[in-house]
ZALUM-313692 format. One record per atom (N, C-alpha, C): residue in three letters; atom name; x, y, z. Coordinates in pm, 1 decimal, m for minus. Layout:
+------+------+----------+----------+----------+
! rest ! atom !       c1 !       c2 !       c3 !
+------+------+----------+----------+----------+
!  ALA !   CA !        X !        Y !        Z !
...
+------+------+----------+----------+----------+
REM end
This chain:
+------+------+----------+----------+----------+
! rest ! atom !       c1 !       c2 !       c3 !
+------+------+----------+----------+----------+
!  MET !    N !   1690.1 !     60.5 !   1734.7 !
!  MET !   CA !   1668.3 !    m10.3 !   1609.5 !
!  MET !    C !   1675.0 !   m158.9 !   1637.9 !
!  PRO !    N !   1570.0 !   m232.5 !   1611.3 !
!  PRO !   CA !   1572.8 !   m376.2 !   1637.4 !
!  PRO !    C !   1656.5 !   m449.3 !   1532.9 !
!  ASN !    N !   1710.5 !   m561.9 !   1573.5 !
!  ASN !   CA !   1779.4 !   m646.4 !   1476.2 !
!  ASN !    C !   1675.1 !   m701.4 !   1379.4 !
!  PRO !    N !   1711.8 !   m718.7 !   1251.2 !
!  PRO !   CA !   1615.7 !   m776.6 !   1156.7 !
!  PRO !    C !   1566.1 !   m911.9 !   1206.9 !
!  THR !    N !   1436.5 !   m936.4 !   1196.3 !
!  THR !   CA !   1380.3 !  m1059.6 !   1250.3 !
!  THR !    C !   1366.7 !  m1169.5 !   1146.0 !
!  VAL !    N !   1365.5 !  m1133.4 !   1020.2 !
!  VAL !   CA !   1352.2 !  m1234.6 !    915.7 !
!  VAL !    C !   1481.4 !  m1239.0 !    836.8 !
!  LYS !    N !   1541.5 !  m1353.4 !    835.0 !
!  LYS !   CA !   1663.1 !  m1372.8 !    757.3 !
!  LYS !    C !   1624.9 !  m1441.3 !    627.5 !
!  ILE !    N !   1636.8 !  m1367.6 !    518.7 !
!  ILE !   CA !   1586.4 !  m1416.4 !    390.3 !
!  ILE !    C !   1652.4 !  m1547.4 !    347.5 !
!  PHE !    N !   1779.9 !  m1562.1 !    374.9 !
!  PHE !   CA !   1847.6 !  m1682.1 !    327.9 !
!  PHE !    C !   1796.2 !  m1807.2 !    396.9 !
!  THR !    N !   1779.3 !  m1801.7 !    526.2 !
!  THR !   CA !   1734.7 !  m1920.9 !    597.7 !
!  THR !    C !   1587.1 !  m1949.0 !    575.6 !
!  GLU !    N !   1507.2 !  m1845.2 !    556.9 !
!  GLU !   CA !   1363.0 !  m1863.0 !    542.0 !
!  GLU !    C !   1320.7 !  m1895.8 !    399.0 !
!  LEU !    N !   1387.1 !  m1837.4 !    300.3 !
!  LEU !   CA !   1336.7 !  m1845.4 !    163.7 !
!  LEU !    C !   1430.9 !  m1907.6 !     61.4 !
!  LEU !    N !   1549.7 !  m1939.1 !    100.2 !
!  LEU !   CA !   1646.9 !  m1985.3 !      1.9 !
!  LEU !    C !   1598.6 !  m2106.7 !    m76.8 !
!  SER !    N !   1532.0 !  m2198.9 !    m11.0 !
!  SER !   CA !   1485.8 !  m2319.1 !    m81.6 !
!  SER !    C !   1377.8 !  m2287.9 !   m185.6 !
!  LYS !    N !   1313.4 !  m2170.7 !   m174.2 !
!  LYS !   CA !   1205.1 !  m2134.6 !   m265.7 !
!  LYS !    C !   1243.1 !  m2021.9 !   m361.2 !
!  ILE !    N !   1364.6 !  m1974.0 !   m354.0 !
!  ILE !   CA !   1401.7 !  m1856.2 !   m431.8 !
!  ILE !    C !   1394.8 !  m1881.2 !   m581.9 !
!  GLY !    N !   1413.0 !  m2004.4 !   m623.1 !
!  GLY !   CA !   1405.4 !  m2038.5 !   m764.9 !
!  GLY !    C !   1265.8 !  m2023.3 !   m823.9 !
!  LEU !    N !   1166.0 !  m2006.1 !   m739.9 !
!  LEU !   CA !   1029.0 !  m1986.7 !   m788.0 !
!  LEU !    C !   1005.0 !  m1843.1 !   m833.8 !
!  LEU !    N !   1097.1 !  m1754.2 !   m803.1 !
!  LEU !   CA !   1082.3 !  m1613.2 !   m838.7 !
!  LEU !    C !   1156.1 !  m1581.2 !   m968.1 !
!  ARG !    N !   1104.7 !  m1479.9 !  m1040.0 !
!  ARG !   CA !   1174.4 !  m1432.1 !  m1159.8 !
!  ARG !    C !   1306.5 !  m1368.8 !  m1118.2 !
!  THR !    N !   1402.6 !  m1367.6 !  m1209.3 !
!  THR !   CA !   1534.6 !  m1310.6 !  m1181.8 !
!  THR !    C !   1524.7 !  m1165.3 !  m1136.6 !
!  GLY !    N !   1442.9 !  m1085.5 !  m1204.9 !
!  GLY !   CA !   1428.3 !   m945.3 !  m1168.2 !
!  GLY !    C !   1371.4 !   m927.6 !  m1028.0 !
!  THR !    N !   1278.6 !  m1015.0 !   m991.1 !
!  THR !   CA !   1220.3 !  m1009.9 !   m856.5 !
!  THR !    C !   1326.2 !  m1042.8 !   m752.3 !
!  ILE !    N !   1404.6 !  m1145.6 !   m778.7 !
!  ILE !   CA !   1512.1 !  m1183.8 !   m685.9 !
!  ILE !    C !   1608.4 !  m1067.2 !   m667.0 !
!  GLN !    N !   1648.0 !  m1003.8 !   m775.0 !
!  GLN !   CA !   1741.9 !   m891.9 !   m766.7 !
!  GLN !    C !   1683.4 !   m776.1 !   m685.9 !
!  THR !    N !   1557.6 !   m745.6 !   m709.5 !
!  THR !   CA !   1492.0 !   m635.6 !   m638.4 !
!  THR !    C !   1481.6 !   m665.5 !   m489.2 !
!  VAL !    N !   1438.6 !   m786.0 !   m456.1 !
!  VAL !   CA !   1422.7 !   m824.3 !   m315.7 !
!  VAL !    C !   1558.0 !   m830.7 !   m245.8 !
!  MET !    N !   1656.0 !   m889.3 !   m310.8 !
!  MET !   CA !   1788.9 !   m899.0 !   m249.0 !
!  MET !    C !   1852.1 !   m760.5 !   m230.9 !
!  GLY !    N !   1830.5 !   m671.8 !   m326.0 !
!  GLY !   CA !   1882.1 !   m535.5 !   m312.7 !
!  GLY !    C !   1824.4 !   m465.9 !   m190.7 !
!  ALA !    N !   1693.8 !   m479.2 !   m171.2 !
!  ALA !   CA !   1629.2 !   m418.8 !    m54.4 !
!  ALA !    C !   1679.1 !   m484.0 !     74.7 !
!  TYR !    N !   1695.4 !   m614.3 !     71.7 !
!  TYR !   CA !   1743.5 !   m687.1 !    188.4 !
!  TYR !    C !   1883.8 !   m638.9 !    228.6 !
!  VAL !    N !   1971.4 !   m626.6 !    131.0 !
!  VAL !   CA !   2108.6 !   m581.9 !    159.4 !
!  VAL !    C !   2108.0 !   m439.7 !    214.2 !
!  LEU !    N !   2031.0 !   m350.4 !    153.7 !
!  LEU !   CA !   2022.4 !   m212.2 !    204.5 !
!  LEU !    C !   1973.6 !   m209.2 !    349.1 !
!  THR !    N !   1874.9 !   m291.3 !    379.1 !
!  THR !   CA !   1821.3 !   m296.2 !    514.8 !
!  THR !    C !   1924.8 !   m350.4 !    612.4 !
!  GLU !    N !   1993.6 !   m455.0 !    572.4 !
!  GLU !   CA !   2095.9 !   m514.4 !    658.8 !
!  GLU !    C !   2213.0 !   m418.6 !    684.1 !
!  GLN !    N !   2244.1 !   m332.9 !    587.6 !
!  GLN !   CA !   2359.3 !   m243.4 !    599.7 !
!  GLN !    C !   2324.0 !   m107.6 !    659.9 !
!  TYR !    N !   2198.1 !    m83.3 !    687.4 !
!  TYR !   CA !   2154.2 !     47.5 !    735.8 !
!  TYR !    C !   2225.2 !     88.8 !    864.3 !
!  PHE !    N !   2226.6 !      1.3 !    961.5 !
!  PHE !   CA !   2287.7 !     30.6 !   1090.3 !
!  PHE !    C !   2435.2 !     65.3 !   1073.3 !
!  ASP !    N !   2506.7 !    m14.8 !    995.1 !
!  ASP !   CA !   2648.3 !     11.5 !    969.5 !
!  ASP !    C !   2667.1 !    146.1 !    900.0 !
!  GLY !    N !   2574.3 !    180.8 !    809.5 !
!  GLY !   CA !   2582.0 !    310.3 !    741.7 !
!  GLY !    C !   2572.0 !    426.6 !    838.3 !
!  LEU !    N !   2486.5 !    413.3 !    939.2 !
!  LEU !   CA !   2475.5 !    518.6 !   1040.1 !
!  LEU !    C !   2604.8 !    533.4 !   1119.3 !
!  ILE !    N !   2667.8 !    422.7 !   1151.2 !
!  ILE !   CA !   2796.1 !    425.9 !   1223.1 !
!  ILE !    C !   2903.0 !    491.3 !   1135.4 !
!  LEU !    N !   2909.0 !    452.0 !   1007.9 !
!  LEU !   CA !   3008.2 !    509.1 !    916.3 !
!  LEU !    C !   2986.4 !    658.9 !    895.1 !
!  LEU !    N !   2863.0 !    702.3 !    909.8 !
!  LEU !   CA !   2830.7 !    844.1 !    896.7 !
!  LEU !    C !   2879.6 !    924.2 !   1017.0 !
!  GLY !    N !   2919.2 !    854.9 !   1121.3 !
!  GLY !   CA !   2967.8 !    922.2 !   1241.9 !
!  GLY !    C !   2882.2 !    897.2 !   1363.6 !
!  GLY !    N !   2783.7 !    809.5 !   1349.9 !
!  GLY !   CA !   2696.5 !    778.8 !   1462.5 !
!  GLY !    C !   2770.6 !    705.3 !   1571.9 !
!  LYS !    N !   2722.5 !    725.4 !   1692.7 !
!  LYS !   CA !   2782.9 !    661.1 !   1810.3 !
!  LYS !    C !   2684.3 !    558.7 !   1865.3 !
!  LEU !    N !   2733.3 !    438.2 !   1882.8 !
!  LEU !   CA !   2653.0 !    331.2 !   1939.7 !
!  LEU !    C !   2633.6 !    358.1 !   2088.3 !
!  LEU !    N !   2508.6 !    362.5 !   2131.9 !
!  LEU !   CA !   2479.5 !    390.0 !   2272.7 !
!  LEU !    C !   2475.8 !    259.3 !   2352.0 !
!  PRO !    N !   2533.4 !    261.7 !   2471.4 !
!  PRO !   CA !   2538.7 !    139.9 !   2554.0 !
!  PRO !    C !   2407.7 !    115.6 !   2629.0 !
!  ASP !    N !   2402.6 !      2.6 !   2697.2 !
!  ASP !   CA !   2295.3 !    m30.9 !   2791.0 !
!  ASP !    C !   2156.8 !    m40.3 !   2727.2 !
!  MET !    N !   2150.2 !    m97.0 !   2608.8 !
!  MET !   CA !   2020.6 !   m118.6 !   2543.4 !
!  MET !    C !   1972.3 !   m260.3 !   2576.3 !
!  PRO !    N !   1840.7 !   m281.8 !   2571.3 !
!  PRO !   CA !   1788.9 !   m417.4 !   2595.1 !
!  PRO !    C !   1841.6 !   m515.3 !   2489.8 !
!  GLU !    N !   1838.1 !   m641.1 !   2523.6 !
!  GLU !   CA !   1883.7 !   m745.7 !   2431.3 !
!  GLU !    C !   1811.2 !   m736.4 !   2297.5 !
!  GLY !    N !   1886.0 !   m744.7 !   2188.4 !
!  GLY !   CA !   1828.9 !   m739.9 !   2054.9 !
!  GLY !    C !   1800.7 !   m599.4 !   2004.2 !
!  ARG !    N !   1836.4 !   m497.7 !   2079.8 !
!  ARG !   CA !   1813.6 !   m358.5 !   2039.1 !
!  ARG !    C !   1946.5 !   m284.9 !   2037.5 !
!  GLU !    N !   1960.1 !   m198.2 !   1939.6 !
!  GLU !   CA !   2078.3 !   m113.2 !   1932.1 !
!  GLU !    C !   2031.3 !     27.0 !   1898.9 !
!  LEU !    N !   2103.6 !    125.6 !   1947.6 !
!  LEU !   CA !   2065.4 !    264.0 !   1924.1 !
!  LEU !    C !   2189.7 !    342.2 !   1884.1 !
!  VAL !    N !   2176.1 !    418.3 !   1776.2 !
!  VAL !   CA !   2285.6 !    501.4 !   1727.8 !
!  VAL !    C !   2245.0 !    647.1 !   1743.3 !
!  TYR !    N !   2336.0 !    725.5 !   1797.1 !
!  TYR !   CA !   2312.9 !    869.5 !   1811.1 !
!  TYR !    C !   2386.2 !    942.4 !   1699.3 !
!  LEU !    N !   2314.1 !   1031.0 !   1631.7 !
!  LEU !   CA !   2373.4 !   1119.6 !   1531.5 !
!  LEU !    C !   2331.4 !   1262.0 !   1563.7 !
!  ASP !    N !   2422.2 !   1357.9 !   1545.8 !
!  ASP !   CA !   2388.1 !   1498.9 !   1566.6 !
!  ASP !    C !   2283.0 !   1542.8 !   1464.0 !
!  ALA !    N !   2217.1 !   1651.5 !   1496.0 !
!  ALA !   CA !   2115.3 !   1707.5 !   1407.2 !
!  ALA !    C !   2173.3 !   1746.8 !   1271.5 !
!  GLU !    N !   2302.2 !   1774.8 !   1266.9 !
!  GLU !   CA !   2364.0 !   1813.1 !   1139.1 !
!  GLU !    C !   2356.4 !   1701.3 !   1035.2 !
!  HIS !    N !   2329.7 !   1579.6 !   1079.1 !
!  HIS !   CA !   2319.6 !   1465.2 !    987.5 !
!  HIS !    C !   2176.0 !   1437.7 !    942.9 !
!  ALA !    N !   2082.1 !   1519.2 !    987.8 !
!  ALA !   CA !   1940.3 !   1492.3 !    960.6 !
!  ALA !    C !   1909.5 !   1482.7 !    811.2 !
!  LYS !    N !   1962.1 !   1574.3 !    731.6 !
!  LYS !   CA !   1933.7 !   1570.8 !    587.5 !
!  LYS !    C !   1990.5 !   1445.1 !    522.9 !
!  THR !    N !   2109.1 !   1405.7 !    565.5 !
!  THR !   CA !   2171.7 !   1285.7 !    509.4 !
!  THR !    C !   2093.0 !   1161.4 !    547.8 !
!  VAL !    N !   2052.9 !   1152.4 !    674.0 !
!  VAL !   CA !   1975.8 !   1036.6 !    719.5 !
!  VAL !    C !   1839.8 !   1033.2 !    650.1 !
!  THR !    N !   1778.8 !   1149.4 !    632.1 !
!  THR !   CA !   1651.1 !   1155.9 !    560.6 !
!  THR !    C !   1667.9 !   1102.5 !    418.5 !
!  ALA !    N !   1773.6 !   1142.7 !    352.5 !
!  ALA !   CA !   1800.3 !   1094.8 !    216.0 !
!  ALA !    C !   1824.1 !    943.8 !    215.7 !
!  MET !    N !   1900.4 !    894.3 !    313.7 !
!  MET !   CA !   1924.6 !    750.0 !    325.2 !
!  MET !    C !   1792.8 !    675.7 !    343.0 !
!  ASN !    N !   1707.8 !    729.4 !    429.3 !
!  ASN !   CA !   1579.7 !    664.7 !    457.4 !
!  ASN !    C !   1490.5 !    660.2 !    334.4 !
!  LYS !    N !   1492.0 !    766.5 !    254.9 !
!  LYS !   CA !   1410.6 !    768.7 !    133.2 !
!  LYS !    C !   1457.8 !    663.5 !     33.2 !
!  VAL !    N !   1588.7 !    650.4 !     17.8 !
!  VAL !   CA !   1644.8 !    549.2 !    m73.1 !
!  VAL !    C !   1605.3 !    409.5 !    m26.4 !
!  LYS !    N !   1620.6 !    384.5 !    102.5 !
!  LYS !   CA !   1587.9 !    252.9 !    155.5 !
!  LYS !    C !   1438.2 !    224.4 !    148.7 !
!  ALA !    N !   1356.6 !    323.9 !    179.3 !
!  ALA !   CA !   1211.2 !    306.2 !    172.7 !
!  ALA !    C !   1167.0 !    274.3 !     30.1 !
!  ARG !    N !   1227.2 !    341.6 !    m67.2 !
!  ARG !   CA !   1193.2 !    315.7 !   m207.8 !
!  ARG !    C !   1231.1 !    172.4 !   m245.9 !
!  ALA !    N !   1349.0 !    128.4 !   m202.3 !
!  ALA !   CA !   1393.8 !     m7.2 !   m234.5 !
!  ALA !    C !   1302.6 !   m111.7 !   m170.7 !
!  VAL !    N !   1261.0 !    m89.0 !    m47.1 !
!  VAL !   CA !   1171.6 !   m183.1 !     20.9 !
!  VAL !    C !   1034.9 !   m184.6 !    m47.6 !
!  LYS !    N !    983.1 !    m68.1 !    m84.5 !
!  LYS !   CA !    854.8 !    m62.6 !   m155.8 !
!  LYS !    C !    864.2 !   m136.3 !   m288.5 !
!  ASP !    N !    973.2 !   m114.5 !   m361.0 !
!  ASP !   CA !    992.0 !   m184.5 !   m488.8 !
!  ASP !    C !    995.2 !   m336.5 !   m468.1 !
!  ALA !    N !   1059.6 !   m381.0 !   m360.0 !
!  ALA !   CA !   1065.7 !   m524.7 !   m331.5 !
!  ALA !    C !    927.2 !   m579.4 !   m298.4 !
!  ILE !    N !    851.4 !   m506.1 !   m218.4 !
!  ILE !   CA !    715.4 !   m549.1 !   m184.6 !
!  ILE !    C !    629.6 !   m555.1 !   m310.4 !
!  ASP !    N !    642.8 !   m453.3 !   m393.7 !
!  ASP !   CA !    566.3 !   m450.6 !   m520.0 !
!  ASP !    C !    606.1 !   m567.6 !   m610.5 !
!  ALA !    N !    735.6 !   m600.3 !   m613.1 !
!  ALA !   CA !    782.5 !   m711.1 !   m697.1 !
!  ALA !    C !    730.3 !   m845.1 !   m645.7 !
!  LEU !    N !    710.1 !   m856.0 !   m515.1 !
!  LEU !   CA !    660.2 !   m980.9 !   m457.6 !
!  LEU !    C !    508.2 !   m992.9 !   m461.0 !
!  ALA !    N !    440.0 !   m881.6 !   m476.8 !
!  ALA !   CA !    293.1 !   m879.2 !   m471.5 !
!  ALA !    C !    226.8 !   m983.4 !   m562.3 !
!  PRO !    N !    271.2 !   m999.4 !   m686.9 !
!  PRO !   CA !    203.9 !  m1097.9 !   m773.0 !
!  PRO !    C !    214.7 !  m1242.4 !   m719.8 !
!  TYR !    N !    317.1 !  m1269.9 !   m640.3 !
!  TYR !   CA !    335.4 !  m1404.1 !   m587.6 !
!  TYR !    C !    249.1 !  m1429.1 !   m464.8 !
!  LEU !    N !    193.1 !  m1323.6 !   m409.0 !
!  LEU !   CA !    117.1 !  m1335.6 !   m283.9 !
!  LEU !    C !    m32.3 !  m1345.4 !   m306.8 !
!  LYS !    N !    m74.0 !  m1349.0 !   m431.5 !
!  LYS !   CA !   m217.6 !  m1356.3 !   m462.8 !
!  LYS !    C !   m268.5 !  m1497.8 !   m454.9 !
+------+------+----------+----------+----------+
REM end
């Protein structure tokens, strides 16, 4: 899993006031979920694997966690899609 490459605060903070409140909330919610994903896998019982290239981390989870991870991924994917949809009108 690569480290996030875009840090919303440093890249967009000066322009955040141009967005509607609801858009900010939606985008920030998705951002927080994305930032916390890796930690969530560890809290679920995942083991951080050593010897990864710089900027990469890998968590191992047993197959018994597949349904939980699938559910986590669906929640996060929905939040990211909602954030993209909320930003779409600003990108025209």
